[in-house]
N, C-alpha and C positions, 0 to 999 in steps of 0.2 A: 841344807838340806830342806826338802819337799814336803809336806805333812799333807796326812794321808784324810782327805774328805774337805780337802780347802777347792775354790772356786776352778784355780786351775787344774790340778788333780783329777777336780770333775770331769770337766772338757777336753782335758786328755785322755781319760778312760773311757767316753762317750765319742771323740771322734776316733779310737783307736778299736774299739770296739764293734762299730761301726764299717769299717776301715775293711776288718778279718771276718765280717760274717757277710762281704760283700752291697751293703748297702752303700750306695752316695748321699752320706746324708753331710749336709751341706750346713755350715754356721758362721753369720757376718759377724763379718771385723768386729763390728764395733761392739758384739756381746763377749765378748772374751777378754778371759781377766786379764788385768794389765802382764803380769807373768807370758801369759798365753803370747799375746799380742806380739809384746817381748821376741818370744820366742817363732813367732811367725817372721818379723824383719831381721832376725837373726838366719835363719835357714831359705829365703825366698829374695835371697841379692835374685840383684840383674844377671848375674853371672848363671844363672838357671832357669832361663824363660820358661821350661815346663814343672818346672817342679813348686807344688800347689803348697797354701798353706797348709792346708787339714793334713794333707801327706807329709807335711816335713816333722810337725806336730804327735805324726803319730808314731811315726819314727824314733823322732825322738824320746818317748814316754816307751818305747816299745823298749829300748833298747838298756834306759833303766830299769823296767820291769825284770831285765835279765842277771842286775848286777846283784851279788849277793847284798843281802839283809845283815849287819853285825849290827849286832846290841853297841847302845849306848855310855860310855865307861860313865859311871855312876860318879858323882864330885865326893868329894873327901865326906866321910859325918855322912852320910847315906849307905852304907853299908846292910845297915837290919829295913830296908823299904826294896831290898836289889827284886828280891822275889812279887812283890807288890808288880813294883812295877814289869816284870816282863811278862805279867799276868794280865796287866792290863790293856801292851802294846799288843800280844797275840788276838785279844775280843773285839779291840780296835779292827786289829787287819779282818779276821774274820766275820766284823762284821758289813765290811767297805766291800769286799767278796761278796756279800748275799746280793748287798746291793746293787748289781754289777746287772743283774737279773731285772729291777725296775727300769735301768736306764736301755737296755734289750730291748724290751716291749714297748715305749717310751719311743725311743728313735724308729724302730719297726713301723709304727702306725704314724708318726707325725710324717718320715721319709718314703712311707706306701703312698700317703694320700695327695703329699706332692707332686709326686711323682704320680700320678692317676690326674690328676688338674692337669700338669702341661702337657701328658698325653692328649687329653680331652681335646683341650688349646688347640692343640698340631694341627689334628683330623677337624675340628670347627673353619679352622683356616685353610684348609686342603680343600672346602665343598668351594660350591660356585655361587652367589650372591641370587638366589631366587627373584628377589625385591623387583625385578624389571620384568616380570613377567603374574604380576599381580592383574594387572589386566584384563586378562586371558579368562582369567575367571571373574565375572563381577560383581560389587557387595552385596547384594541380598542375594547368592546362593547359597553365599555363608551364614547369611540368617538366618536364611529356609531350612538348613541342610542338620539344624538344629530340631527340626520340627517333621524330619521325613521320615518316615515309618522304613528300616533297612531291610526288617521284613518283607514288608509291599513291594519294595524295588528288588527284592533278591525273586523272588518269585516272578514279577514283570517281565527279568530278564527273559530270552530266549536259551534253552538248553545248548548244550557243549552239543552235544548230539545234531542237533538241529541245525548248528552253526557250521559242524563239520562235513554233513553234506553237502552243503552247499561248495566245501571246499574242493580244488580238482583234484584227481590221482595221478601225484606227481609223478610217483613210479613211473604210468603208463605214460606220462607227459616225456619223462627220464628217455625212457626206451626210443621211444618215436625220436627224441632230435639226436638220440645216439646212431639211429636207424641212419635220419638224415640228414646228419654227417659225414654217417661213410659214405655213403653214395654220389654226396657233392667234392669229397676226394676220390673217391674211384673213376667220375664223370673225370676229373681235372686231370689227374697224375695218374690213373693205372691201377689197378688192383691188381700186384702177381698173383694170388689164388686167382681171378676170373683169367688170368694170362694165360696158367697153363694148363686149366678145365681146356679153355680155346686150343690150344696146339696137341693136345688128346683126345679128343671131338672130332667128328664129322663134320663136314661143311654145313649138308643141312639139319641138323639135328644142333647145331651150332648155331642157325637162323634160327629155327625153333627157340631154339633157349634164352637168346634176346629177348625175340617180342614175347614173351612169357615172361622175362626179369622187366621191360619193359611196363607193362601193363599194371605190373604186383608194383613196382614203381611208382609208378602214377597213380594208385590203386589208395597205397600207403601216403602219397604225399595229400591228395582230397580228404583222406581221413585226417591226415592231422591237421590240414586249416579248419578242417569242421570242429574239430577238437578245438582249437586254439579260438574259432568261432561264439563257439559255445560257452568256453570258461570265460569270454568276456561277456557275454552275457549275462551269465551268473555272477558278478563279480557287480554288471554295472545292475539287474534286479536289488540285491541285494545295500547296495548304495544307494538308490533309491527309496529302496523301506528303508533302510536308516534314516536318510533324512526326512522321510513323510513322517516317524515316529522321531525324528528330530521337533518339527514342523509341529507334530500336536505337542510336544513338551512345550513349548517353548511359548504356547499358546496358552495355555494350561496357566503356562508358570508368567503369564504374565495380565491372561485373566484373575488367575488370585493376588495377584497384585495389586490389581483393581479394586479387588471387591475389598484390598481393607489387610488383608494378612500383612502387605509386606509396604507397609505407609512413607514415599518416597515427595523428593521438594520433584514436580514436575519441571521438566526443565526440556526446552525444544530442541530436536535433534540434533545432526548436523547438517544432514540434506536438509531443513527445512530452514536453518539459519543461513543458506544458501541459497535456499530458491527464493525467503526476503529480498537477501542482496540483488539478486537478478528479478525481482518484478519494482526493485525502487531503480534498479539502470534500465528498467526501459521506457520510466517516463520521464527519464533526466532529459532535461535537454541542459545542455555545455556552451557558453562563448568561447575557453579556454579550449576547446580542441579536444578534450576529454573522453575518447572510445575507452566504449567498451569491452577489451580482450578479456574477459574472463569466460573459462571455459562452460561449455554446454551440446549436448550433443543435437547433432542437424539433421532431422529426418529427409530426407529426399530421395524422388526418385520419377517416374513418367508416372502418369496419368492410371491409377486402374493396376498397378505394377504391386501390389500390396503392401507400402507401406502402413496406412492403419493396423490394418493384422497385424502382422511386424508388431507394432508399437502394443494392438492391445494382448498378446503372447507375452509379452514384455510384462505389463499390467498385470496380466491375472483376470481379464475381464472385456466382455462384449462394449465397449464404453464410449463407441464412437455412431455417428447414424451412421448406415448405409446406400448404398445406391448400385442400382443395377447400370454398368457406364456413362452412369454423369457423375458432375464433379462436384463433389461433397464436404471435402478439407477445403473454406473457402474463404480464411483466416490461418494464419499461426496458432494453436495450440501449444500449449508449458505446459507440458505434464510435469511434480515432480514426484516420481514412487520413490516411497520408506516402506520398513516396516513398523508394523502393528499387530495387535490382536485378533483386528476387527477387521477386512478389510471393505475398506469404505472409500467415496470421497469425497472430495465437497470442492469447491471453486472458494477463489483467493477473497474475492469480496459476498461472501455467502455465509451463515453458519450453518444451513443446513447438511447434515450428512447419508450421501445414498449408501444404503449397505446393497454390495454388489454383491451379493448371496441369493437375492431378491427381484425376482424377473420384472416386477413390477417398477423398485427402485431404477433397476437396469433402462428399460424404456424413460421412465420422467429423467432418466440424467441424459438419455441419448437426445432428447425434446428437448432438452433445456440449453444444451451443447449446439444444437442445431437453429433453435430463436435466439442464442448470441451469434453466431457467424451471419446470420440474416440480419439480425441488426446493428451490425457491427458493417457492414457492405452501405456504401453511399447510392444516394440514387444517381442511377444511370452506370454504374460498378458490374465488376462479378465479385469481383477478389477484392479484399478488405487487409494492411497492413494491421488493426489493432491485435492486440494480444491476448489470448483465453489464457487465464493463467490459472488451471487443473489442479488438486493433487491427491494424488492417490495411497492408501496404506493397503496392507495385509504380509501375513506371515509367508517367509521367503521370497518378498519382492527384490530384490536389486536396489539399492540406493545410488540414484543420479535423474538426473537433470536431459527429459529432450520435449524437442522441440517441434512439432508436424506441421510441415509446410503444408501449400497445396500443390498437386501434385504437374508436370513440369507436360504443357503442349506442344503438339505443333502447326495443329488449326487453329483456329479461330470459330467454330459454328458458331449456326443462327441463336441469338439470343442473349448471346455474348456481346462485352463490352469488344471494344475494337482494339484499345490497347491491353487486352485481357494478357495475350503472352509475355510482352514484353513488361509488365504486370510483377509475373510471377517469377522470369528470369531476375527481374533486379530485387524482387523480393530474397532470391533463395542463397544471389550472390551475397548481398547484405550480411545474410546471417552467414556466410560461408568463407567472407574477407574476415572474419573474425577467426586471428592464425594460432589461437588454443581453443576451438571449436575444431567437437570432432565429428567426422561427417561421416554419418549410418546412407552410403549409397543401397537402393534399395533397384534394383530389376527382376526383370517380370520372365524369369527363367522357359515360360511355355510360348514365346513369343520370337523370331527372327534375333537375334544381336544387331542384324544392321539396322535394324529398327532404332534402337535406343536412344534418348538425348540427352537425359543426365550424365551420363558417364561423359560422352564432350565436355559438359557442362562442369565437372569435377574436377576432370582433369587440367582443364585451366584454371582451378580456383586452389586446389591440390598437386600439381607437378609433379610431386616426390615422393606422395600416399604416405607422408609421414603421422597424419591423422585423420584418415581416411580406413572407414570397413566393409567391404565388400559385402553385400547377399544379395543372394540368389534365394527369390520365391519358387513357387509352386516345378518343384522340384520333379513329382509322382508326375506333373502332367508333359512337362520337358524331357522326360526318361521311358514317354508311355509314345508320344509322338514325333520326337528323334530317330533317326535314323542308325548315327552313329554316338552314340551315348558319351564317344570318350570328348565332341564335343563341350559335355557339360562337366567333364575335365580341364579343358583347356580354359575354361573358363577360371574355375575356379583357382588356378594356378598362376592365372592374372597373364596369359597367354594371346588372349584370344581380342581384347577392349584395349584402346591407345589409354590405360592409366593403370596406376600403380595402388597399392591399397597394403594394412597393417596386414590385413587376415584375412580371408576369405571364408566365408557361409553359405549350408545351402540348408533353406528351410523348406518345410509344408504346411503350409497356417489355414488349411479345413482343403472338404472336398468341391469349394464351391456354392455351400448353401447356408443362408445367412440366419437359422436357425441353432446353429449347431455351440457346442458346450464349449470352455475350453479346455475343459478334463478330456471332452470327446476327440477334437485337435489333435489336444499332445497323446493319446493312445491312439491316433490314428499316425501320427507321424514317427512315433516309437516301432507303433508294426510293419509299417512300411521300410524306412531303413534298415530296421534288423532284417526284412527281407531283399530289401534292393543291392543288387549285383554290382551299381557302383561301389558300397562300399565294401563288398566282397570280392569282389575283380578290384581293390583295390586304387579306384580312379577318386575316389572322394576318404579321407581320414577321419578315423571316431572323433580326434576332438573338431570336425568341419561340419557338425551334419547337427539338427535341432537346435529348436528357437531357447533351449538354453542353455547349452554352452555357448549363445549370440551375448543373452542376458548376460552372460559372466565375465567374457570380454570386455563387449563394453564398457561395464561398471569397473574391471578394473582398469583398463584403458582409462575412463570420464575421469575416476580418482587418482589416478597418476598424473594427467594434464592440471587436477585440479593444483594438487601437492607443487606441482614446479613453475604456476606461474598466478599465485593466490595473492603470493608478496610482494610480487613483483607491480599485482593492480594497485594493489594497500601502496604501495612508495606510491605512484603515480596521484593515486587520490588524493593525499597529504599530501605532495608539492598541490597542486591546483588549490586544496583550502589556506593555503599558506599563502597562495596569489590573491586569494577572493581577500579573505583576510586583511592584511593590505592595502586596497585598495577601498576597505570600509573604514580603515583606519585613516585613510587618508582627505577620504569625501566627504565622510559623517559622524565624524569624531565625537560630537558632541547625542547622537542619538541613537537609539536600541536596534538592535537588529533584527526588525519584526518582520515576519513573513506575509504573502500573502493573507493568507487566513488574520492574523494577528489583527492585522491592520482592517482589517474587515470590521475583527469583532471591538475594535475600537470604533470607529466609524457606527457600528452600529450601536454603540453607549452613545454615543455623540449624540444621533438623530433620535435614538428613546427619550432622550433628556428633553431633545428640543420643540419632541410634539407633547410632554406634560408639561410643559411651560403653556401650550395654551388653557392649559385647565385652572392654573394661575391669574388669566387676567380676569379684571373687575368687572360684574356685572351693569358697571355705567359706565364703560368705556363699549363693551359688547354694544350694547344700546345706544349709545352716539355712533358709536361706527356702523347698526344699521338702517336707523332712522335720518342719517345724512345721506347714504349710498342707494337707500329706496327711495328721499324726493327726488335724488339727482337723475334717475331711473325713469319714478314718473311726474317728472315738475313739466313734460313736456307735454304729458300728454293731456295732463290736465288743463292745462293752460289754454292748448289751444285747442281740446275738445272738448273741454266741462266750460271754464269758467267762460274763456269771452263769447263763445255762442251766444251763453246765456246773458250774459250781463249784457249784448249788444242787441238783446228784444227791449231796452227802456222799459219794460213791468217787473216788475216784482215775482206778480203770479205767475206771469209765464218764467219769469227766473226759477223761481223755484221748484217749479215744474218740470225744465228742462234738466235741472242740477238732479234731480232727484229720480226720473228716468237715467240719466246717461252713469251717473253714480253706480246703480244699478245692473245694465249692462256690466262696465268697468268691472265690477262684483266678482260679476258671475263669467266672464270670458278670462280676464288676463290681469289682475289683481294680488291674486296669491300663485299665478306661474311667475309672476314680479317678484312677487317677495322673497318664494325659495332660490330662485336665481340668484338676489342680492346674499342671501344668507351661504349660501353654497359657497360664492364667491369671494365673500369675507372671510370664510374659512380657507377658504386656497390662499388669499390673500395677508391674512395675521401669519399663517404657518410657513410661509416662505420670509415673511417677518422676519421669525424670530430665527430661521434655518440663518438668514443676511446678517442677523446679529451675534449670532455666534460664532458664523463662519470670522467676523473682524475683531474676535475676541481670541488671538493666540492660535487661531483652529491650525489642524494642515491641510494648505493648499492641494494634497494629494487626496481627500477624499472630494472636492467640488464633485466631477463625475457623477461618485457613484450617489450624492446625496440628490444629485439631480434629480437620475435617476428615479430612487426612491419616492419625491413626491410625485415627480408624473407620474409613477405608478402607481402612487398611492390613491390620487384622487380621479384617475381612471377604473380602480378599482369600486371604489365608494358610490356609492345609491341614496340619494336622499328616499330617505322615508314619506312615500305618497301617501300614506294615510295620513299624514298631517295634516295634507294639502285641503279636505275636504272643512277639518275643523277649524285649521284658519280661512277660510271661506266665511263661515261663520263669523266667528271674532269679527272680522272687518266688516261684514255685515253689519251688523248691530253696532259699532262703532260710528258707519256711517249716516246710520238712523236718526242719533243721538244730531239732537240741537240743542240742547237743553246747556247754556253757559249758567256757572250756577255764579260765579262770584267775580269782581274785577280784574286780577290779574291774568284769569285768563280770556278776559276779555281783549287786556293789555299785550300780552300773548302771542292772541290769533292778532289783532294789529300791526301787531310789530313782523310776523310772519309773512300775512297779505302784503306790506310794506316792503321787506326785505323781496319778496320774491317778482313785488313788481319793479319795481326798481333797477334790480337785476335783470328780469326782460326788455327794460325803457334802455337800462347801457349797448346790450346787445341789439335792438332795435337802431340805435343811435347808430352803432358802427356801420351796419348795413347799408343804414342812407348814405353817411361816410364813403363807403366802398362806390356806392352809382357815382354817386356827383362826383366825386375826384373832392381833390383840395381848395381849400379856400386862399382867399388872397394872402393871408398871413404867412401860408406854409408857399404857394408858389412863391413869394416873395422871399421869405429866409427859405426853402428849402433846394428855389431853381428849380421846382416841378410842375406839368403843366398837365391839365385837364385832355385825357382820350376826346376825341368824335365824341363818341357815343356816351361819355360823361357830362361830356357839355350840350346834347339833349335831355339826359335825362336831368341836368341843375336848370334846367331852361323848364322843362313841365314839373319840375318842383319848387318852383317859382310860380308857375299858375294856379296847382293844384293847393298850394297853399293860402293865395289869395283866396281860392274857392270856401273852405276850410273856415277864413277868418267872417266871410261874409253870411254862412250858415255852420255855427259851432254846432250844435246837434245834427246834422248828419249820419246818414245811414253809412252803414258796412262799405257797401257799394256805390257806386257809381250810377247814372243813370246812362242809356244808350247817347240822349240829347245832350247831356253834362260830357259826354265822349266826344263829341264832335265839334263844340262851343271850345273846348280845350284845345284842343287838333287845328282848330280854322284860327285861333287866336295865337296859335303858336305858329300856322303858319303865314299870317299875315308878319311876325318877327323874322323872317325866313328859314324856321326849324320844320323842316323836314320830319315827321313821328307818327308813329304806329300809335295803333289803337290800342294794342295789346300792353307796348310801355308805356301805355298810359295807365293801367289798370291797374300792373304790377306795381310803378309808383305809388300812386293811390295807397295801396294795402299798406304799402310801410306807411306812410304819411296818415294816412287814419290807425294804424298799429300804433304810433308813438303819439299821437291826437288824444288815442281814448287811455293808455297807458296813464298820461299825464291828466288827466282828471277821474281816473280811478286813484290815482295818488292824492289827489285833492280830496277826495269825497274818502278816501282812506284817512287824512288828517281831521277830517269833520266829525269819524265815526269815533274817536277815540274819546269823543266823549257823551256817544251817544247807547253808552250801557243804560241809563235810565231808562230810557225812555226806550227799549230792549226789554229787559225785565219789567216792565209794565207792558207792553204788550201794545202802545201806539202805536199802531199799523201803517197811519194816517198822515204822520207825523214827514218831516220832510228828513229825517231822520233814517233813510230805510237801509240800515245796515246788512240786506242780507249776502252779499260777498262777503262781511267780514266772517257770518254766519259760518256761509262755506268751507272758508282757511281755519273757521277755525274747527269744521267738520276731519278734515285732510288732514291739518292737525294732529288730532286726537287719534285717526286712524294712522298715524308714522307712530306714533307711541308704543299704543299697545302691539302694534302689527312689531316693532321692535322686540319687546318686554318680550310678544309670543315665541319668534323664531329665537330668543336669545336665552329662553329656557329650551328649550327643543336643542341647541345647537350646546350648551352645558350638560345637560342632562343629558342627553343619547349621539350627536354627531362628532362630538369631538372625543368620544371614546371608541369610537366604531370607526372615527377614523386613526387614531391611535392603533388598535386590532389591524387594520388594514394595511398601516405601513408596521407592523411587526408579523406580518406574514407576508409581505413581501421583501421584507429580511431575511426571514426566515426560507423563500423562495431563494434569492438570490446566494443567500451561504450556499447552498447545495449546488449549485451549478457552479459548477470551476469557470466557465467559459464564462460565462457570465463575469464573475467576479475577473478572471483574467481582463477581460474588454473595459472594463469599469474600476479597477485600480493597479493604474499604470506606471511607468518611467523606471530610469537605469538602479533609483532606491529599490524599488520593490523586485524587481529582477535582481540582483544583486544578494539581498535578504532570501531569495529564493533559491540561490544556486548556494549559500555560503548551507543552509541547511540541510538541502540533498544531499552533498556530500559529505560533513559532517551524518552527517546519516550515514550515508554509502561505507564509510571509511570504519566508523563504529563496532555497522554490522559489522565488514571484514575481518576487524579487527575479535569480534570474539569470536567468528569462526576458525579465525589462524588459533586461537586460544586450545578449540575446543578439536579442530581441529591434530594439532600437539597433543595433548592429551589421550587422544587415540591412538597417536602413536608408539 
C-alpha cells in the first residue's frame, strides 16, 4: 500500500495533475523517487516506444485513484482506537487534497517559464546573424549616437509632404502604360472593336478617323516620354540632394572627430597604403625581373583631348597648369584620390597642404606642378619619365590611383626634341603593358574620329578591351558641329573605332574657358544632358553620361582589379625576397645587411673619428713636422740667394749688409706665403695619413672611394685664414732681426744646423760633378762602364780647373775672360776641343764645392768662437757671421713653426672638421653621389633586399586592410 504524502505519491500526483491540466511538465528521471523509477521502467519497455515515462506513471496512479479505499482492519486488541484512526485517516486525506492547489500553482509557474524560454530560444535561432554587417556602420557612429539630439535630427529631416511632392503620379503613369499597351497590342494583332467600327463607317470618314487617332496616339506617346523623363529627373535631383546632404553630414562628423569629440587612433587609409606601395615600386630597380603589375588607372589620349580636364573633374579641383594648344603635361603625374573632411592636396615629398577651396592655393599648386615638370625634363628633351606623386583628398571623392601621361602627338613641332613623339609612345606603352592597369582612353568628340591616334595605340595594348574604358569628351561641341548625331551613338556603342572597351562614357568638361569652376562645369554638364536630344532620343543611356558616373565606374573597376591581382603580386615579391636572402646567406654569411644609407652612416662615423684624431697630435710633433717641411721648402732660396752671394763677398761688413737686405725682401714677399703653404700641405698630409692608418685597421674597403672623395672635397672647400699672414710676417721679421745669441747651446745648435746644411749641399754638389765627369777608374774597371765623349771633355776641363783652384785658393766665384781663354788653349794643346760655356759651367760646380769645403772648415773653427762673439771681438780672426745667419734662420723656423702650430690646432683643424661634416651632409642628401661612391654587388644586394621587404610588408598591410574592408 502506498502511503499518502510519500515522495512517489507526490511525484505521481504532480504528473497526474499536470497531464489533466494540459501542461507538459517534464521531470528528469534522476529526480524521481526509487519507486517512481521502478514504475517508469515497468511501463516504458522497448515494446512500446511511443509510451513516455510520465504518461505511464500518470495512467498508473490514475487507475489507483479510482479503486475503492477500504478501511484497514485493526489488529486484535485495538478496538478502542478504531474511531480515532478513521478520523486521522480522513484528516490526512483532506490535507493531501488541499495540498494539490500548491502543486498546481508550482507546476504551472515552472512549466510555463520553461516553455516560454524554449520558445524564445527557437525564435532567436530563426533570426539571421547580423554580425557580418557591423562594418556597414562605423564604430564612431555608435559612440556619436549617444550624443545625438533626436529631436533636432527629427526636425532636420524633410516632411513627408515634401517627399510626396517629389514622387510621381503613379495613377497617371499607370493609365499611360495601359493605354500604351493597348495601342501596341492593337497595332500588332488588330483590335476587334476597331474592325467593327471600320466596317460600319464610310471610307472617307474612316480615313479621317485614322488620321486623328494616329495624331492623338503620337501625342500621348510624346507625353508619356516627357513624363518619364520628368520622373527620372525628379529622382535624379532627389538623389543628388540626398548625396549632397550626406556629404555635408560626413564632413561635419569628420570635422567633429578631428576636434576631439571622438578620438581615434590615426591610421592610414586603404588608398594611401596602396599609393605608398606604388611610390616604392616606381623607384625600385630589380635584377630579378620582378615587374610592377599592380593596378592603376592610366589616363591616355591625344594632345588637347581633355585628359587633364577629365582628371580634374574626378578630383573636383582645377589642379593642373593649363595652356592653349601647347603641351602642358611633360611628365607622368600620379594622383592618389581619397576621401577626407577637407579638400586638400599634398606632394609625396613635401609636408605642405594646398587648400583647394582657396584660389591662391590652387594657383600655387599649379605653379609648383609646372616647376616640377620643367625641373624633371633634362636639357635637350621635351618630356620626362620621372613621376610626380600627388595626393588629393576631399569629401565625396572616389578612391583610386590615376596616372596622367603626356598627350600623344602626331607631329614634332619647332622647339621640341626630335625624339619626343617616340618617347611619349614608349612611355605610354610602358604603362599600358601592365596587364592589370586600367586604361582610361580619352577621345576628343569635337574632332573627326579619323584623326585619332590614341585609339590605335590602345587597341594594340588591349585588343580585347578587357581593361579599357573609353571616354568621349566635348560632347556639347560634337552635338553642335556634327551633321549626323548618330555618329556619337556609333562611338559610344563601340562600332566606329577599331577598339573594344569595358564601357563607353560621354562627358562635358567645360565651355572652354580656363577660369571656370568645377561646380559651374558640373551644372553646365547636367543642364546639357538634361536638354540634349542625344539622351532624349535614346542615343545615349543615362548611366553613360556625366563625369560623376564615369568616376564611379572607374573606381569600381579599379578596386575590382586590385582585389583580383594584389595577392598574386605579393606572392611574386615573396619569391623574389627568398632568392635575394639566399644569395646573401651564401656570399656574405658574416655581414649584416646594410643598405647604402646605412653604409654611408657607418663610413661617416669612421671619417669623423679620423678627423678628430688630428686634434690628438702633440704640439711637439706638429712643430717638428712644420719646421722640417718649411726648411725643405726655403733652404734652396736661403743658400743660393742669401748665404752664397753674401759669403762670396769675402767681407764681413758687406756680408751682413747683403744678408739684411735679402732677408728683408724675402720676408716681405715670399716667406709668409711659403709658410702658409707648408702649413696647409702639412694639414692635408696628416689628414691623409690618419685616414690611411685607419684603413689598415680592419676597415671596410667599400668606403675607399667615399673617403677619398670626402678628403678631396673638404680640402677643396677649405680656405686658409689669410688674416693670419700679416701677423705671421711681423713675427718672422722680428725673428730675423735678432742677432743676439745668448748662450753656448744656441751657438752650438746653430753651428750644427749650418754644418748639416753645408754637408747636405756639398753632397748634392759632389753628385752633380760625378754626373758631369762620369765614372772614375774604379767604376770603369769593376762595373765595365766607360765615359761618354761629353763626360771625357768635362773630365779634362775639370782637371784643368782644379789646377787653377790649387794655384789660387782665394779665387773669386767667377772666371775672368783671359782665364777662360788660357784653360781652353791648354785643353786644345791636349787635343780637347771645348766650348767656353762648358768651361764656365764646370767652373761653377767646382768652385761651389771648393767654397763649401772651406765653409765647413770655417764652421769647425767657429765651434770655439762663441767667446769672441760674446765679447764683440770684431777684428779677431774668427768672424762667425755665417753662424749668426744660420742661427737667425733656425730661430725664424722655430718661431714660425710654433705660430703655425697654434693656428692649426686652434683654428684650422676645427674648420677642416667642420668642412668634412658639411661635405658628408651634402653627400648624404645626394642619392646619386652615394650611388657613385658606395658601389658593389654587396651594396646592390642589400638595397634590393630592403626594397623587396618594404614592398612585401606594405602589400601585406594593404591586403589585411582590404580584407577587413570586405
